[in-house]
C-alpha positions in Angstrom: 99.5 114.2 67.3 96.3 112.2 66.5 94.3 115.5 66.2 97.0 117.0 64.0 96.9 114.0 61.6 93.1 114.3 61.5 93.6 118.0 60.6 96.1 117.1 57.9 93.7 114.5 56.4 90.8 117.1 56.4 93.1 119.7 54.9 94.0 117.4 52.0 90.5 116.2 51.4 89.2 119.8 51.5 91.8 121.0 49.0 93.0 124.0 50.9 93.2 125.9 54.2 90.1 128.0 53.7 87.8 125.1 53.0 89.3 123.0 55.8 88.9 125.9 58.3 85.3 126.3 57.3 84.6 122.5 57.5 86.3 122.3 61.0 85.0 125.6 62.3 88.5 126.8 63.2 90.8 129.6 61.9 93.1 129.0 58.9 96.0 130.2 61.1 95.3 127.4 63.6 95.4 124.8 60.9 98.6 126.2 59.5 100.3 126.3 62.9 99.2 122.7 63.7 100.5 121.5 60.4 103.8 123.2 61.0 104.0 121.5 64.4 103.1 118.1 62.9 105.9 118.6 60.3 108.3 119.4 63.1 107.3 116.3 65.2 107.6 114.0 62.2 110.7 115.8 60.9 109.4 115.9 57.3 107.8 118.6 55.1 104.2 117.7 54.2 103.2 120.7 52.1 105.0 122.5 49.3 104.9 126.3 49.0 101.3 127.2 48.4 100.4 129.7 45.6 97.0 131.2 44.9 95.3 129.0 47.5 96.5 125.8 45.8 97.5 123.0 48.1 100.4 120.8 46.9 101.8 117.9 48.9 105.3 116.7 49.1 106.0 113.0 48.4 106.1 112.5 52.2 102.8 114.3 52.5 101.2 112.1 49.9 102.6 109.0 51.6 101.3 110.1 55.0 97.9 111.0 53.6 97.6 107.6 51.8 98.7 105.6 54.8 96.7 107.4 57.5 93.5 108.1 55.7 92.6 104.4 55.4 93.5 103.8 59.0 91.3 106.7 60.2 88.4 105.5 58.1 88.8 102.0 59.6 89.0 103.4 63.1 85.9 105.5 62.6 84.0 102.5 61.2 85.1 100.3 64.2 83.9 103.0 66.6 80.6 103.3 64.9 80.0 99.6 64.9 80.9 99.4 68.6 78.3 102.1 69.4 75.6 100.0 67.7 76.4 96.9 69.9 
């Protein structure tokens, strides 16, 4: 699930499936499938229907993004600092 949340954060920051797929070097269909699995695990809908490549989050999606993004950044910073020690 950790990887799927990372994918979700990258998807939101990228603004769409195409850019996220390009950034991560994976297929758009892989991201879509993993987001669907994450939604099923969490039992919430994260993304509204997408039209013309536009990404729109549900309220739950916004909440997940806002709460997990800061934690991921903090974790990455801690890992980086531990590598320097």
